[in-house]
C-alpha positions in Angstrom: -19.6 67.4 5.1 -16.6 69.1 7.4 -16.1 68.0 10.7 -14.6 69.7 13.7 -10.7 67.7 14.4 -8.2 68.3 17.0 -4.6 68.4 16.3 -1.4 69.0 17.1 1.7 70.8 15.0 4.9 71.9 15.9 5.9 74.7 15.9 7.4 74.7 12.3 4.1 73.3 10.4 1.5 75.8 12.3 4.5 78.8 11.3 4.1 77.1 7.2 0.3 76.8 7.6 0.1 80.2 8.7 2.4 81.3 5.8 -0.2 79.7 3.6 -3.1 80.9 4.6 -1.9 84.4 4.6 0.0 84.5 1.0 -3.7 83.0 -0.6 -6.5 84.4 1.4 -6.7 81.2 2.5 -8.5 80.2 6.3 -6.2 78.9 8.5 -8.5 75.6 7.7 -8.5 75.4 4.0 -4.2 75.7 3.7 -4.5 72.1 5.9 -7.0 70.3 3.7 -5.2 71.6 0.3 -2.2 70.9 1.5 -3.5 66.8 3.1 -5.1 66.6 0.3 -1.9 66.8 -2.4 0.5 64.9 0.2 -2.7 61.9 0.0 -3.0 62.0 -4.5 1.0 62.1 -4.4 1.5 59.3 -0.9 -1.3 57.1 -3.0 0.4 57.9 -6.4 4.1 56.0 -5.0 1.9 53.9 -3.1 0.3 52.2 -6.3 2.6 53.9 -9.7 -0.7 52.6 -11.9 -2.6 54.9 -10.8 -3.3 57.8 -12.1 -4.8 60.5 -10.7 -7.2 63.0 -13.3 -5.3 66.3 -12.1 -1.8 67.4 -12.1 0.1 68.6 -9.0 2.3 71.0 -12.0 -0.7 72.4 -12.9 -2.0 73.0 -9.7 1.7 75.3 -8.6 1.8 76.8 -11.3 -2.2 78.1 -11.3 -0.5 79.3 -7.3 2.4 80.8 -9.2 -0.8 83.2 -11.3 -2.5 83.4 -7.9 0.5 84.7 -5.7 1.1 87.6 -9.1 -2.9 88.4 -8.9 -3.6 86.5 -12.6 -6.2 83.5 -11.5 -9.7 84.8 -11.0 -10.8 84.0 -6.5 -13.6 81.8 -9.1 -10.5 79.6 -10.9 -8.7 79.2 -7.8 -11.2 78.1 -5.4 -12.2 75.7 -8.4 -9.3 74.7 -8.6 -9.5 73.4 -4.5 -12.4 71.9 -5.7 -10.6 69.6 -7.9 -8.0 68.6 -6.1 -10.3 68.0 -3.0 -12.2 65.3 -5.6 -9.3 64.2 -6.3 -7.5 63.5 -3.4 -11.2 61.9 -2.1 -10.6 60.0 -5.5 -7.1 58.8 -4.7 -8.6 57.4 -1.0 -10.8 55.7 -3.2 -8.5 53.4 -5.4 -6.3 52.9 -2.3 -9.2 51.9 0.2 -10.4 48.9 -2.8 -6.2 47.8 -2.7 -5.4 47.3 0.7 -9.3 45.8 0.3 -8.0 43.6 -3.3 -4.7 42.4 -1.1 -6.3 41.0 2.4 
């Protein structure tokens, strides 16, 4: 479920998010969600090196390159986004369990 939030961004963040949304044909909000999800997976992996996401950032990056060359179908791109969001959620659940354990 999506919820509306007001977020203040710097000019350079806005500029980059607009570039990403235009480059991949996604909304500004979708660009924020995708980049935030990538970041969350990386952060949790850094905090707990034992955590291994089921999706690898390199694989997503290769998919991005294919999309730029118009070799990646829209359905496959949407599937990759769904997988990214799922893995980010799992990473945060792992982080929450870790935080409870360390209390």
